[in-house]
ZAMAR-835498 format. One record per residue (C-alpha): residue in one letter; x, y, z. Coordinates in steps of 0.02 Angstrom, whole numbers, plus 50000, padded with zeros to 5 digits. Layout:
<atoms>
+---+-------+-------+-------+
! r !    xx !    yy !    zz !
+---+-------+-------+-------+
! a !     X !     Y !     Z !
...
+---+-------+-------+-------+
</atoms>
This chain:
<atoms>
+---+-------+-------+-------+
! r !    xx !    yy !    zz !
+---+-------+-------+-------+
! m ! 49328 ! 50448 ! 48726 !
! k ! 49484 ! 50419 ! 48623 !
! w ! 49536 ! 50237 ! 48608 !
! i ! 49720 ! 50188 ! 48605 !
! s ! 49779 ! 50033 ! 48513 !
! p ! 49885 ! 49899 ! 48601 !
! n ! 50031 ! 49950 ! 48490 !
! q ! 50016 ! 50131 ! 48545 !
! l ! 50012 ! 50077 ! 48726 !
! r ! 50172 ! 49978 ! 48701 !
! q ! 50254 ! 50129 ! 48621 !
! l ! 50206 ! 50232 ! 48773 !
! g ! 50289 ! 50103 ! 48884 !
! v ! 50128 ! 50050 ! 48970 !
! l ! 50144 ! 49884 ! 49060 !
! g ! 49997 ! 49767 ! 49031 !
! m ! 49931 ! 49628 ! 49142 !
! n ! 50002 ! 49485 ! 49039 !
! s ! 50177 ! 49560 ! 49029 !
! r ! 50172 ! 49601 ! 49215 !
! n ! 50124 ! 49422 ! 49258 !
! i ! 50243 ! 49333 ! 49138 !
! d ! 50392 ! 49447 ! 49113 !
! y ! 50409 ! 49519 ! 49287 !
! i ! 50311 ! 49427 ! 49422 !
! g ! 50339 ! 49257 ! 49340 !
! r ! 50525 ! 49282 ! 49307 !
! s ! 50572 ! 49385 ! 49459 !
! n ! 50470 ! 49309 ! 49600 !
! s ! 50500 ! 49133 ! 49663 !
! r ! 50334 ! 49057 ! 49714 !
! r ! 50410 ! 48989 ! 49874 !
! l ! 50430 ! 49170 ! 49932 !
! f ! 50250 ! 49222 ! 49902 !
! p ! 50190 ! 49171 ! 50078 !
! l ! 50309 ! 49300 ! 50152 !
! v ! 50203 ! 49439 ! 50076 !
! d ! 50034 ! 49355 ! 50052 !
! d ! 50025 ! 49330 ! 50241 !
! k ! 50032 ! 49500 ! 50328 !
! l ! 50075 ! 49419 ! 50494 !
! k ! 50230 ! 49337 ! 50418 !
! t ! 50277 ! 49502 ! 50335 !
! k ! 50262 ! 49594 ! 50501 !
! k ! 50370 ! 49469 ! 50595 !
! l ! 50501 ! 49471 ! 50457 !
! a ! 50504 ! 49662 ! 50453 !
! e ! 50529 ! 49668 ! 50641 !
! k ! 50672 ! 49544 ! 50624 !
! f ! 50754 ! 49661 ! 50497 !
! g ! 50731 ! 49809 ! 50614 !
! m ! 50597 ! 49895 ! 50510 !
! s ! 50457 ! 49994 ! 50590 !
! v ! 50282 ! 49919 ! 50575 !
! p ! 50114 ! 49955 ! 50660 !
! r ! 50107 ! 49875 ! 50834 !
! l ! 50016 ! 49709 ! 50844 !
! f ! 49897 ! 49690 ! 50991 !
! a ! 49825 ! 49517 ! 50965 !
! v ! 49802 ! 49372 ! 50845 !
! i ! 49645 ! 49265 ! 50839 !
! n ! 49674 ! 49093 ! 50764 !
! n ! 49509 ! 49004 ! 50795 !
! q ! 49324 ! 49031 ! 50827 !
! h ! 49338 ! 48992 ! 51012 !
! d ! 49459 ! 49136 ! 51040 !
! i ! 49335 ! 49262 ! 50969 !
! q ! 49249 ! 49252 ! 51138 !
! l ! 49404 ! 49338 ! 51209 !
! l ! 49386 ! 49487 ! 51092 !
! e ! 49306 ! 49599 ! 51224 !
! i ! 49453 ! 49568 ! 51342 !
! q ! 49581 ! 49597 ! 51203 !
! l ! 49501 ! 49765 ! 51160 !
! r ! 49483 ! 49824 ! 51339 !
! g ! 49558 ! 49997 ! 51357 !
! r ! 49585 ! 50017 ! 51169 !
! d ! 49492 ! 50159 ! 51084 !
! k ! 49583 ! 50154 ! 50916 !
! f ! 49629 ! 49995 ! 50825 !
! v ! 49621 ! 49900 ! 50661 !
! i ! 49551 ! 49725 ! 50633 !
! k ! 49615 ! 49644 ! 50474 !
! p ! 49638 ! 49474 ! 50390 !
! a ! 49817 ! 49411 ! 50380 !
! q ! 49791 ! 49351 ! 50202 !
! g ! 49672 ! 49484 ! 50136 !
! s ! 49698 ! 49579 ! 49975 !
! g ! 49638 ! 49741 ! 49897 !
! g ! 49592 ! 49817 ! 50064 !
! k ! 49453 ! 49690 ! 50091 !
! g ! 49409 ! 49644 ! 50269 !
! i ! 49500 ! 49790 ! 50350 !
! l ! 49397 ! 49868 ! 50488 !
! v ! 49462 ! 50031 ! 50563 !
! i ! 49395 ! 50091 ! 50731 !
! s ! 49443 ! 50271 ! 50767 !
! e ! 49354 ! 50299 ! 50933 !
! r ! 49246 ! 50221 ! 51065 !
! d ! 49085 ! 50282 ! 51145 !
! g ! 49033 ! 50170 ! 51289 !
! d ! 48991 ! 50001 ! 51214 !
! r ! 48996 ! 50068 ! 51037 !
! y ! 49144 ! 50064 ! 50919 !
! i ! 49150 ! 50209 ! 50796 !
! k ! 49223 ! 50193 ! 50622 !
! s ! 49314 ! 50340 ! 50542 !
! s ! 49158 ! 50367 ! 50434 !
! g ! 49054 ! 50393 ! 50591 !
! a ! 48963 ! 50227 ! 50578 !
! s ! 48934 ! 50142 ! 50745 !
! l ! 48963 ! 49958 ! 50782 !
! k ! 48936 ! 49847 ! 50934 !
! l ! 49045 ! 49707 ! 51000 !
! r ! 48936 ! 49577 ! 50914 !
! d ! 48973 ! 49663 ! 50747 !
! l ! 49160 ! 49651 ! 50779 !
! k ! 49142 ! 49467 ! 50825 !
! h ! 49043 ! 49434 ! 50667 !
! h ! 49177 ! 49521 ! 50564 !
! a ! 49313 ! 49417 ! 50648 !
! t ! 49214 ! 49259 ! 50610 !
! n ! 49205 ! 49308 ! 50426 !
! i ! 49393 ! 49334 ! 50424 !
! l ! 49426 ! 49162 ! 50500 !
! s ! 49312 ! 49082 ! 50371 !
! g ! 49418 ! 49152 ! 50229 !
! l ! 49288 ! 49274 ! 50164 !
! f ! 49422 ! 49404 ! 50127 !
! s ! 49576 ! 49297 ! 50098 !
! l ! 49663 ! 49251 ! 49936 !
! g ! 49579 ! 49097 ! 49865 !
! g ! 49455 ! 49091 ! 50010 !
! r ! 49580 ! 49001 ! 50122 !
! p ! 49548 ! 48995 ! 50311 !
! d ! 49630 ! 49146 ! 50388 !
! v ! 49681 ! 49224 ! 50553 !
! v ! 49629 ! 49391 ! 50629 !
! m ! 49757 ! 49527 ! 50666 !
! i ! 49719 ! 49670 ! 50785 !
! e ! 49840 ! 49815 ! 50762 !
! d ! 49868 ! 49990 ! 50825 !
! m ! 49785 ! 50123 ! 50718 !
! i ! 49903 ! 50235 ! 50623 !
! v ! 49897 ! 50420 ! 50670 !
! f ! 49944 ! 50489 ! 50501 !
! d ! 50059 ! 50638 ! 50477 !
! p ! 49959 ! 50801 ! 50484 !
! i ! 50034 ! 50853 ! 50317 !
! f ! 49906 ! 50735 ! 50239 !
! s ! 49756 ! 50803 ! 50336 !
! h ! 49688 ! 50894 ! 50183 !
! y ! 49721 ! 50751 ! 50062 !
! s ! 49634 ! 50603 ! 50142 !
! y ! 49459 ! 50581 ! 50211 !
! e ! 49396 ! 50461 ! 50346 !
! g ! 49552 ! 50355 ! 50335 !
! v ! 49741 ! 50339 ! 50328 !
! p ! 49834 ! 50376 ! 50165 !
! d ! 49977 ! 50265 ! 50112 !
! i ! 50118 ! 50268 ! 49986 !
! r ! 50134 ! 50127 ! 49860 !
! v ! 50309 ! 50105 ! 49789 !
! i ! 50344 ! 49980 ! 49648 !
! v ! 50514 ! 49900 ! 49675 !
! y ! 50605 ! 49803 ! 49538 !
! k ! 50769 ! 49713 ! 49575 !
! g ! 50786 ! 49823 ! 49727 !
! y ! 50759 ! 49987 ! 49632 !
! p ! 50607 ! 50097 ! 49670 !
! v ! 50534 ! 50132 ! 49498 !
! m ! 50365 ! 50216 ! 49524 !
! a ! 50263 ! 50281 ! 49670 !
! m ! 50094 ! 50353 ! 49713 !
! l ! 50004 ! 50418 ! 49866 !
! r ! 49836 ! 50334 ! 49894 !
! c ! 49710 ! 50447 ! 49980 !
! s ! 49551 ! 50380 ! 50057 !
! t ! 49382 ! 50456 ! 50018 !
! h ! 49203 ! 50439 ! 50080 !
! e ! 49171 ! 50329 ! 49929 !
! s ! 49313 ! 50212 ! 49977 !
! d ! 49247 ! 50200 ! 50157 !
! g ! 49409 ! 50267 ! 50226 !
! k ! 49517 ! 50138 ! 50137 !
! a ! 49665 ! 50186 ! 50028 !
! n ! 49613 ! 50071 ! 49887 !
! l ! 49593 ! 50140 ! 49711 !
! h ! 49469 ! 50006 ! 49657 !
! q ! 49353 ! 50059 ! 49799 !
! g ! 49358 ! 50244 ! 49752 !
! a ! 49516 ! 50310 ! 49835 !
! v ! 49620 ! 50444 ! 49747 !
! g ! 49789 ! 50397 ! 49673 !
! v ! 49918 ! 50536 ! 49666 !
! g ! 50071 ! 50508 ! 49556 !
! i ! 50233 ! 50558 ! 49641 !
! d ! 50393 ! 50626 ! 49564 !
! m ! 50528 ! 50500 ! 49608 !
! g ! 50661 ! 50635 ! 49620 !
! t ! 50575 ! 50753 ! 49741 !
! g ! 50421 ! 50671 ! 49818 !
! k ! 50309 ! 50804 ! 49742 !
! s ! 50136 ! 50767 ! 49673 !
! l ! 50118 ! 50753 ! 49484 !
! f ! 49939 ! 50704 ! 49443 !
! a ! 49786 ! 50642 ! 49538 !
! v ! 49655 ! 50517 ! 49478 !
! q ! 49496 ! 50442 ! 49548 !
! n ! 49412 ! 50297 ! 49459 !
! n ! 49542 ! 50321 ! 49320 !
! i ! 49486 ! 50501 ! 49289 !
! k ! 49606 ! 50647 ! 49318 !
! i ! 49552 ! 50766 ! 49455 !
! e ! 49627 ! 50925 ! 49528 !
! k ! 49556 ! 50923 ! 49705 !
! h ! 49511 ! 50795 ! 49837 !
! p ! 49325 ! 50756 ! 49810 !
! n ! 49282 ! 50773 ! 49995 !
! t ! 49402 ! 50902 ! 50066 !
! g ! 49411 ! 51013 ! 49912 !
! f ! 49599 ! 51038 ! 49930 !
! s ! 49709 ! 51044 ! 49776 !
! f ! 49847 ! 50915 ! 49756 !
! d ! 49962 ! 51037 ! 49665 !
! d ! 50069 ! 51087 ! 49814 !
! l ! 50083 ! 50917 ! 49898 !
! i ! 50261 ! 50863 ! 49939 !
! i ! 50292 ! 50705 ! 50041 !
! p ! 50419 ! 50739 ! 50180 !
! g ! 50569 ! 50624 ! 50205 !
! w ! 50554 ! 50559 ! 50027 !
! a ! 50729 ! 50483 ! 50018 !
! h ! 50695 ! 50389 ! 50182 !
! i ! 50534 ! 50317 ! 50110 !
! l ! 50621 ! 50257 ! 49952 !
! h ! 50761 ! 50184 ! 50059 !
! l ! 50634 ! 50088 ! 50164 !
! a ! 50547 ! 50019 ! 50010 !
! s ! 50712 ! 49970 ! 49930 !
! r ! 50770 ! 49877 ! 50087 !
! c ! 50620 ! 49762 ! 50073 !
! y ! 50709 ! 49683 ! 49923 !
! e ! 50839 ! 49607 ! 50039 !
! m ! 50704 ! 49566 ! 50166 !
! v ! 50590 ! 49459 ! 50058 !
! g ! 50697 ! 49417 ! 49905 !
! l ! 50563 ! 49459 ! 49778 !
! g ! 50620 ! 49542 ! 49617 !
! y ! 50456 ! 49633 ! 49582 !
! f ! 50336 ! 49693 ! 49716 !
! g ! 50240 ! 49839 ! 49788 !
! a ! 50285 ! 49911 ! 49958 !
! d ! 50147 ! 50002 ! 50052 !
! i ! 50214 ! 50130 ! 50175 !
! v ! 50123 ! 50243 ! 50297 !
! l ! 50186 ! 50402 ! 50380 !
! d ! 50141 ! 50398 ! 50565 !
! k ! 50136 ! 50565 ! 50655 !
! n ! 50245 ! 50502 ! 50797 !
! k ! 50343 ! 50355 ! 50726 !
! g ! 50379 ! 50411 ! 50548 !
! p ! 50377 ! 50294 ! 50397 !
! m ! 50318 ! 50117 ! 50431 !
! i ! 50295 ! 49963 ! 50322 !
! l ! 50110 ! 49925 ! 50312 !
! e ! 50120 ! 49775 ! 50194 !
! l ! 50201 ! 49708 ! 50037 !
! n ! 50117 ! 49645 ! 49879 !
! a ! 50190 ! 49518 ! 49758 !
! r ! 50059 ! 49562 ! 49626 !
! p ! 50043 ! 49752 ! 49632 !
! g ! 49910 ! 49827 ! 49521 !
! l ! 49942 ! 49932 ! 49367 !
! a ! 49834 ! 50084 ! 49405 !
! i ! 49990 ! 50170 ! 49471 !
! q ! 50031 ! 50206 ! 49288 !
! v ! 49870 ! 50306 ! 49270 !
! a ! 49909 ! 50406 ! 49426 !
! n ! 50083 ! 50447 ! 49358 !
! q ! 50028 ! 50468 ! 49176 !
! a ! 50181 ! 50361 ! 49134 !
! g ! 50217 ! 50182 ! 49084 !
! l ! 50304 ! 50057 ! 49197 !
! a ! 50380 ! 49954 ! 49055 !
! k ! 50505 ! 50090 ! 49005 !
! r ! 50563 ! 50110 ! 49184 !
! l ! 50584 ! 49923 ! 49209 !
! r ! 50688 ! 49911 ! 49051 !
! l ! 50797 ! 50055 ! 49112 !
! v ! 50832 ! 49960 ! 49272 !
! d ! 50881 ! 49806 ! 49171 !
! q ! 51004 ! 49915 ! 49074 !
! h ! 51085 ! 49985 ! 49232 !
! v ! 51093 ! 49834 ! 49347 !
! l ! 51273 ! 49778 ! 49366 !
! p ! 51336 ! 49600 ! 49394 !
! a ! 51370 ! 49653 ! 49573 !
! p ! 51207 ! 49734 ! 49635 !
! h ! 51210 ! 49911 ! 49702 !
! d ! 51182 ! 49935 ! 49888 !
! v ! 51022 ! 50019 ! 49948 !
! d ! 51091 ! 50198 ! 49946 !
! e ! 51156 ! 50177 ! 49769 !
! r ! 50993 ! 50100 ! 49709 !
! v ! 50890 ! 50242 ! 49780 !
! a ! 51008 ! 50375 ! 49709 !
! l ! 51001 ! 50295 ! 49536 !
! s ! 50812 ! 50281 ! 49542 !
! k ! 50794 ! 50465 ! 49588 !
! q ! 50910 ! 50509 ! 49445 !
! l ! 50828 ! 50398 ! 49314 !
! f ! 50646 ! 50428 ! 49356 !
! a ! 50635 ! 50610 ! 49406 !
! k ! 50499 ! 50710 ! 49319 !
! s ! 50631 ! 50805 ! 49219 !
! i ! 50684 ! 50645 ! 49130 !
! a ! 50586 ! 50637 ! 48968 !
! n ! 50471 ! 50493 ! 48922 !
! v ! 50480 ! 50402 ! 49089 !
+---+-------+-------+-------+
</atoms>
């Protein structure tokens, strides 16, 4: 393994944790706005207010007593997601893809009973999965039916697209593909695959799993070389619009492509991770500095921001 010095990393434009926290999150994100993205229920309601498409919400459980109503709330529902409103890193998300009598089947094939779902909901309420261990609420949402174009690139779960947005400009993106190792969750730290995406075209650049470059999906065996995300400009436009919605200067927008409803906002993250740089084999710091150089006193509108981002950060642009 070849080690790279901190100075070499800076020269490559790699953004480190300290710089991310101090120079971008600290300076660009007012703490009073954090609850708008730390709480997925608040994010969903705000997105609906702004006319953005989000997964349909079936029910919210606020206290232990209401868990007894879970069977009634799930009656007639074969596909759904149970998640904590304040969870992070994909923790606490339970995806049920089908139902067989009194059994609820996960996308991995594992079978659960109603008592298991109630126990999971109790853990969510207790704050087991929330930021800082705070008491939480349970959200029950419609399960995404992902676009069939991704059928060969994700396993036992729904892929999503993470877009880093700075001052309203989309600066870097990756497709996160679930694997058996990640238990169907699109989370890189749990073993999902991150696929760097060309900002100009929506085409795949590189793929990594556990920070190691790979050529094919570990479970499906399909190569990532020919992957192109459809409606790429629309996806960047949706991510960019979140800047006006939440007012944060630096955040990650997670977007899913539903087969029937198109791109939808899944959630926003005020502290997006840095592994996206590995997936793109490119540093974020250079791109962020380029945005600072091009931002005018009067901010561009969404269309102009997206057009400039596609121009600045296309694969053909050297060293970004």
